C-alpha positions as a Markdown table, in Angstrom:
| # | Residue | x | y | z |
|---|---|---|---|---|
| 1 | Met | 57.2 | 71.5 | 89.3 |
| 2 | Asp | 55.5 | 73.2 | 86.5 |
| 3 | Pro | 57.2 | 77.0 | 86.9 |
| 4 | Tyr | 53.5 | 78.3 | 85.8 |
| 5 | Thr | 52.5 | 77.1 | 89.0 |
| 6 | Pro | 51.8 | 79.6 | 92.0 |
| 7 | Leu | 54.5 | 78.9 | 95.1 |
| 8 | Phe | 52.8 | 82.3 | 96.6 |
| 9 | Asp | 49.8 | 84.1 | 97.5 |
| 10 | Arg | 51.5 | 87.8 | 97.7 |
| 11 | Val | 54.6 | 88.9 | 96.5 |
| 12 | Leu | 55.6 | 93.2 | 96.7 |
| 13 | Leu | 58.3 | 94.0 | 94.4 |
| 14 | Thr | 60.7 | 97.5 | 95.4 |
| 15 | Asn | 63.4 | 98.4 | 94.0 |
| 16 | Asp | 66.3 | 101.2 | 94.1 |
| 17 | Asp | 66.5 | 102.0 | 90.2 |
| 18 | Gly | 63.1 | 103.2 | 89.9 |
| 19 | Ile | 59.3 | 102.4 | 89.0 |
| 20 | Ser | 60.2 | 102.6 | 85.5 |
| 21 | Ala | 63.7 | 100.3 | 85.0 |
| 22 | Pro | 64.2 | 97.3 | 83.2 |
| 23 | Gly | 65.2 | 95.3 | 86.5 |
| 24 | Leu | 61.4 | 96.3 | 87.4 |
| 25 | Ala | 59.8 | 94.9 | 84.0 |
| 26 | Ala | 61.8 | 91.6 | 84.1 |
| 27 | Leu | 61.1 | 90.9 | 88.3 |
| 28 | Glu | 57.4 | 91.4 | 87.0 |
| 29 | Ala | 57.7 | 89.0 | 84.6 |
| 30 | Ile | 59.3 | 86.7 | 87.4 |
| 31 | Ala | 56.8 | 87.4 | 90.1 |
| 32 | Thr | 53.9 | 87.0 | 88.1 |
| 33 | Lys | 54.9 | 83.1 | 87.5 |
| 34 | Leu | 54.8 | 82.6 | 91.0 |
| 35 | Ala | 52.4 | 84.5 | 92.3 |
| 36 | Arg | 48.5 | 84.8 | 92.6 |
| 37 | Glu | 48.8 | 88.5 | 93.2 |
| 38 | Val | 52.0 | 90.8 | 92.7 |
| 39 | Trp | 51.8 | 94.1 | 94.3 |
| 40 | Val | 54.8 | 97.2 | 93.0 |
| 41 | Val | 55.6 | 100.0 | 95.2 |
| 42 | Ala | 59.0 | 101.4 | 94.5 |
| 43 | Pro | 60.3 | 104.5 | 94.6 |
| 44 | Ala | 59.6 | 107.2 | 91.4 |
| 45 | His | 63.4 | 107.5 | 91.2 |
| 46 | Asp | 66.5 | 106.5 | 90.9 |
| 47 | Gln | 68.2 | 105.9 | 94.7 |
| 48 | Ser | 70.6 | 103.8 | 94.3 |
| 49 | Gly | 73.6 | 103.8 | 97.3 |
| 50 | Val | 71.0 | 105.0 | 100.0 |
| 51 | Ser | 71.0 | 101.6 | 101.9 |
| 52 | His | 68.4 | 100.9 | 104.0 |
| 53 | Ala | 67.7 | 104.2 | 104.6 |
| 54 | Ile | 64.5 | 105.9 | 105.3 |
| 55 | Ser | 62.8 | 109.0 | 105.7 |
| 56 | Ile | 62.5 | 110.7 | 108.4 |
| 57 | His | 62.5 | 114.4 | 108.2 |
| 58 | His | 60.3 | 115.0 | 105.8 |
| 59 | Pro | 56.8 | 113.5 | 104.4 |
| 60 | Leu | 56.8 | 110.6 | 101.8 |
| 61 | Arg | 54.4 | 111.4 | 98.5 |
| 62 | Val | 52.4 | 108.2 | 97.2 |
| 63 | Glu | 51.0 | 108.2 | 93.9 |
| 64 | Thr | 48.9 | 105.7 | 92.5 |
| 65 | Leu | 49.4 | 104.0 | 89.0 |
| 66 | Gly | 47.2 | 100.9 | 88.9 |
| 67 | Glu | 45.7 | 98.5 | 90.5 |
| 68 | Arg | 48.1 | 97.2 | 93.0 |
| 69 | Arg | 51.3 | 99.5 | 91.7 |
| 70 | Phe | 52.5 | 102.9 | 93.7 |
| 71 | Ala | 55.5 | 104.9 | 92.5 |
| 72 | Val | 56.8 | 106.7 | 96.4 |
| 73 | Gln | 59.3 | 110.0 | 96.6 |
| 74 | Gly | 61.0 | 107.7 | 98.7 |
| 75 | Thr | 63.8 | 105.4 | 99.7 |
| 76 | Pro | 63.5 | 101.5 | 98.7 |
| 77 | Gly | 62.9 | 101.0 | 102.6 |
| 78 | Asp | 60.3 | 103.4 | 102.6 |
| 79 | Cys | 58.5 | 101.8 | 100.1 |
| 80 | Val | 58.4 | 98.0 | 102.7 |
| 81 | Val | 57.0 | 100.5 | 105.3 |
| 82 | Leu | 54.5 | 101.7 | 103.4 |
| 83 | Ala | 53.3 | 99.1 | 101.9 |
| 84 | Leu | 53.6 | 97.0 | 104.3 |
| 85 | Gln | 52.0 | 99.5 | 107.2 |
| 86 | His | 49.6 | 100.9 | 104.6 |
| 87 | Leu | 48.5 | 100.0 | 100.8 |
| 88 | Met | 48.7 | 96.6 | 101.4 |
| 89 | Pro | 45.7 | 95.3 | 103.3 |
| 90 | His | 47.0 | 91.8 | 104.0 |
| 91 | Lys | 51.1 | 91.2 | 104.4 |
| 92 | Pro | 52.0 | 89.8 | 101.7 |
| 93 | Thr | 54.9 | 86.1 | 101.2 |
| 94 | Leu | 57.2 | 87.1 | 100.1 |
| 95 | Ile | 59.5 | 90.6 | 99.2 |
| 96 | Leu | 61.2 | 91.3 | 96.2 |
| 97 | Ser | 63.9 | 93.9 | 95.5 |
| 98 | Gly | 64.8 | 94.1 | 92.0 |
| 99 | Val | 66.1 | 93.1 | 89.6 |
| 100 | Asn | 69.1 | 95.6 | 90.2 |
| 101 | Arg | 71.1 | 96.5 | 87.4 |
| 102 | Gly | 74.3 | 95.7 | 88.2 |
| 103 | Ala | 75.6 | 93.2 | 90.9 |
| 104 | Asn | 75.5 | 93.6 | 94.6 |
| 105 | Leu | 78.4 | 91.9 | 96.3 |
| 106 | Gly | 80.5 | 91.4 | 98.6 |
| 107 | Val | 80.7 | 94.7 | 101.6 |
| 108 | Glu | 79.2 | 96.5 | 98.4 |
| 109 | Thr | 76.0 | 95.3 | 99.7 |
| 110 | Ala | 76.0 | 98.2 | 102.9 |
| 111 | Phe | 75.7 | 101.0 | 100.7 |
| 112 | Ser | 72.6 | 98.9 | 98.1 |
| 113 | Gly | 69.4 | 99.8 | 98.2 |
| 114 | Thr | 67.9 | 97.0 | 97.2 |
| 115 | Val | 69.4 | 94.9 | 99.7 |
| 116 | Gly | 68.4 | 97.4 | 101.9 |
| 117 | Ala | 65.2 | 96.9 | 100.5 |
| 118 | Ala | 65.2 | 93.0 | 101.5 |
| 119 | Met | 66.9 | 93.8 | 104.9 |
| 120 | Ala | 64.0 | 96.6 | 105.8 |
| 121 | Gly | 61.0 | 93.0 | 105.1 |
| 122 | Met | 63.5 | 91.0 | 106.6 |
| 123 | Leu | 63.3 | 94.1 | 109.9 |
| 124 | Leu | 59.4 | 93.5 | 109.7 |
| 125 | Gly | 59.1 | 89.6 | 109.7 |
| 126 | Val | 58.7 | 89.0 | 105.9 |
| 127 | Pro | 60.5 | 86.7 | 104.0 |
| 128 | Ser | 63.2 | 88.7 | 101.4 |
| 129 | Ile | 65.1 | 88.6 | 98.3 |
| 130 | Ala | 66.9 | 90.3 | 96.8 |
| 131 | Leu | 68.3 | 89.4 | 93.4 |
| 132 | Ser | 70.9 | 92.1 | 91.2 |
| 133 | Gln | 72.4 | 91.1 | 87.2 |
| 134 | Ala | 75.6 | 91.8 | 86.3 |
| 135 | Phe | 77.0 | 93.3 | 83.6 |
| 136 | Thr | 80.1 | 94.9 | 81.6 |
| 137 | Lys | 80.6 | 98.8 | 81.7 |
| 138 | Gly | 79.3 | 99.6 | 77.9 |
| 139 | Gln | 77.6 | 96.4 | 77.1 |
| 140 | Pro | 74.1 | 95.8 | 77.2 |
| 141 | Val | 72.9 | 93.7 | 81.0 |
| 142 | Lys | 71.8 | 91.2 | 80.3 |
| 143 | Trp | 68.3 | 91.7 | 81.3 |
| 144 | Ala | 67.2 | 88.0 | 79.6 |
| 145 | Thr | 69.1 | 86.4 | 81.5 |
| 146 | Val | 67.4 | 86.7 | 85.1 |
| 147 | Glu | 64.1 | 86.1 | 83.2 |
| 148 | Ala | 65.6 | 83.0 | 81.8 |
| 149 | Leu | 67.0 | 81.9 | 84.9 |
| 150 | Gly | 64.7 | 83.6 | 87.4 |
| 151 | Val | 61.9 | 81.6 | 88.3 |
| 152 | Asp | 63.4 | 78.3 | 89.0 |
| 153 | Val | 66.0 | 79.8 | 91.1 |
| 154 | Leu | 63.6 | 81.5 | 93.5 |
| 155 | Ala | 60.6 | 78.4 | 93.1 |
| 156 | Arg | 64.2 | 76.2 | 94.9 |
| 157 | Val | 65.4 | 78.8 | 97.6 |
| 158 | Ala | 62.2 | 79.2 | 99.0 |
| 159 | Gln | 61.6 | 75.7 | 100.3 |
| 160 | Ala | 65.0 | 76.1 | 102.4 |
| 161 | Asp | 64.2 | 76.8 | 105.6 |
| 162 | Trp | 65.9 | 79.9 | 105.0 |
| 163 | Ala | 63.6 | 83.4 | 106.7 |
| 164 | Ala | 63.7 | 83.3 | 110.6 |
| 165 | Gly | 66.7 | 84.7 | 110.8 |
| 166 | Ser | 67.8 | 86.7 | 107.2 |
| 167 | Cys | 67.3 | 87.2 | 104.3 |
| 168 | Leu | 68.1 | 86.8 | 100.8 |
| 169 | Asn | 71.5 | 88.0 | 98.2 |
| 170 | Ile | 71.2 | 87.2 | 94.6 |
| 171 | Asn | 73.3 | 87.9 | 91.5 |
| 172 | Phe | 73.3 | 86.7 | 88.3 |
| 173 | Pro | 76.2 | 86.3 | 86.0 |
| 174 | Asp | 77.1 | 88.6 | 82.7 |
| 175 | Val | 76.5 | 85.3 | 80.7 |
| 176 | Glu | 74.1 | 83.8 | 78.4 |
| 177 | Pro | 71.0 | 81.4 | 79.6 |
| 178 | Ala | 72.3 | 79.4 | 78.1 |
| 179 | Ala | 76.2 | 79.4 | 79.3 |
| 180 | Cys | 75.3 | 79.6 | 83.0 |
| 181 | Lys | 77.0 | 77.2 | 85.1 |
| 182 | Gly | 74.0 | 77.0 | 87.8 |
| 183 | Thr | 73.9 | 78.3 | 91.2 |
| 184 | Gln | 76.1 | 78.4 | 94.3 |
| 185 | Tyr | 75.3 | 79.0 | 97.6 |
| 186 | Thr | 78.0 | 81.2 | 98.7 |
| 187 | Ser | 79.2 | 83.9 | 101.4 |
| 188 | Gln | 79.9 | 87.0 | 100.6 |
| 189 | Gly | 83.0 | 88.3 | 101.0 |
| 190 | Thr | 85.0 | 90.8 | 100.5 |
| 191 | Gly | 83.5 | 91.9 | 96.5 |
| 192 | Arg | 85.4 | 94.7 | 94.2 |
| 193 | Leu | 84.7 | 97.5 | 96.0 |
| 194 | Asn | 88.4 | 99.3 | 97.0 |
| 195 | Gly | 87.1 | 102.7 | 97.7 |
| 196 | Ile | 85.1 | 105.5 | 97.2 |
| 197 | Gln | 86.3 | 109.0 | 95.2 |
| 198 | Val | 85.3 | 112.3 | 95.5 |
| 199 | Thr | 85.4 | 115.3 | 92.2 |
| 200 | Gly | 84.9 | 118.8 | 93.0 |
| 201 | Gln | 83.2 | 120.7 | 90.1 |
| 202 | Gln | 82.3 | 124.4 | 89.8 |
| 203 | Asp | 78.3 | 125.7 | 89.2 |
| 204 | Pro | 78.2 | 128.8 | 86.6 |
| 205 | Arg | 77.9 | 130.8 | 89.9 |
| 206 | Asn | 81.1 | 129.7 | 90.8 |
| 207 | Val | 80.1 | 127.1 | 93.6 |
| 208 | Glu | 81.7 | 123.9 | 93.8 |
| 209 | Tyr | 79.9 | 121.0 | 94.2 |
| 210 | Phe | 80.8 | 117.5 | 94.3 |
| 211 | Trp | 80.4 | 113.9 | 92.8 |
| 212 | Leu | 80.8 | 111.0 | 94.8 |
| 213 | Asn | 81.5 | 107.4 | 93.0 |
| 214 | Met | 82.9 | 104.1 | 93.7 |
| 215 | Ser | 85.8 | 102.6 | 92.1 |
| 216 | Arg | 86.0 | 98.1 | 92.3 |
| 217 | Thr | 89.3 | 96.2 | 92.2 |
| 218 | Glu | 89.4 | 94.3 | 89.1 |
| 219 | Ser | 90.5 | 91.3 | 91.4 |
| 220 | Phe | 88.2 | 88.4 | 92.7 |
| 221 | Asp | 87.1 | 87.1 | 95.9 |
| 222 | Glu | 88.4 | 83.1 | 97.0 |
| 223 | Glu | 86.1 | 80.3 | 95.9 |
| 224 | Gly | 82.7 | 79.9 | 98.0 |
| 225 | Thr | 82.4 | 83.7 | 97.6 |
| 226 | Glu | 79.7 | 85.6 | 95.8 |
| 227 | Thr | 82.5 | 87.0 | 93.4 |
| 228 | His | 84.3 | 84.1 | 92.4 |
| 229 | Gly | 81.2 | 82.9 | 91.8 |
| 230 | Val | 79.2 | 84.9 | 89.3 |
| 231 | Phe | 82.6 | 85.9 | 88.1 |
| 232 | Asn | 83.1 | 82.1 | 87.1 |
| 233 | Gly | 79.3 | 81.8 | 85.8 |
| 234 | Tyr | 77.1 | 81.2 | 87.8 |
| 235 | Val | 74.2 | 83.0 | 90.2 |
| 236 | Thr | 75.0 | 83.0 | 93.6 |
| 237 | Val | 73.0 | 82.4 | 97.1 |
| 238 | Thr | 73.7 | 84.4 | 100.2 |
| 239 | Pro | 72.2 | 84.9 | 103.5 |
| 240 | Leu | 72.5 | 87.9 | 105.1 |
| 241 | Thr | 71.4 | 88.8 | 108.6 |
| 242 | Phe | 72.1 | 92.1 | 110.8 |
| 243 | Glu | 74.5 | 90.8 | 112.7 |
| 244 | Arg | 78.0 | 92.5 | 112.1 |
| 245 | Thr | 79.9 | 92.0 | 115.2 |
| 246 | Ala | 83.1 | 90.8 | 114.7 |
| 247 | Gln | 83.4 | 88.0 | 117.3 |
| 248 | Ala | 87.6 | 88.7 | 117.6 |
| 249 | Val | 87.7 | 91.4 | 118.1 |
| 250 | Leu | 85.3 | 91.6 | 120.8 |
| 251 | Asp | 87.1 | 89.6 | 122.3 |
| 252 | Cys | 90.2 | 90.5 | 122.1 |
| 253 | Leu | 88.5 | 93.1 | 124.0 |
| 254 | Lys | 86.6 | 92.0 | 126.5 |
């Protein structure tokens, strides 16, 4: 397939790192090769960690930055809702969320605003995909990897019948494009998140305040999970749903 042949009439882009994030610029470069019309509705500021949140206790303010480009004083979920229900005259064919700075793996996806935006799109009936680029702390993020591989990966998954009951979580490995080993279709697994730490400090008026910080293990999941795939040089594609029932526990309770 010619990668420059538009597959989609209209694509909505959002993220959780904010409208000025380099990952969103990388996603725009990908989307313009796949869609006839690209819309950007993204948070005005970094909203990492807000998960699926939508704002119901304060008004949302929208700034028009250009044709089909808007910054929202709200969450990624707010952006999706505003785009679909108010800003766009016609619903998009596809929603792309990202590209997140850092992988979204395992249970950490429950906190991810990138994944949350995709799940908001799924809730509103639009095929939705979250994209993330893994990186190593202290080293530059390899945005060139997702830009080089993203068009082909999205073109291939677009042909599969996954959108009726799921969204996709795609992670790109922290390797140069030529070193990527291919694409794996994976389960979520546990991931690397193993705790959330609290650090207390005092402001100049001696009033205590707190920072929350996620901690991660160096161990990796078993083969077939997205964590194992990403850290072995593969692009991973994981279908996610809202269904979280622990069936074995339910059976025990019954």
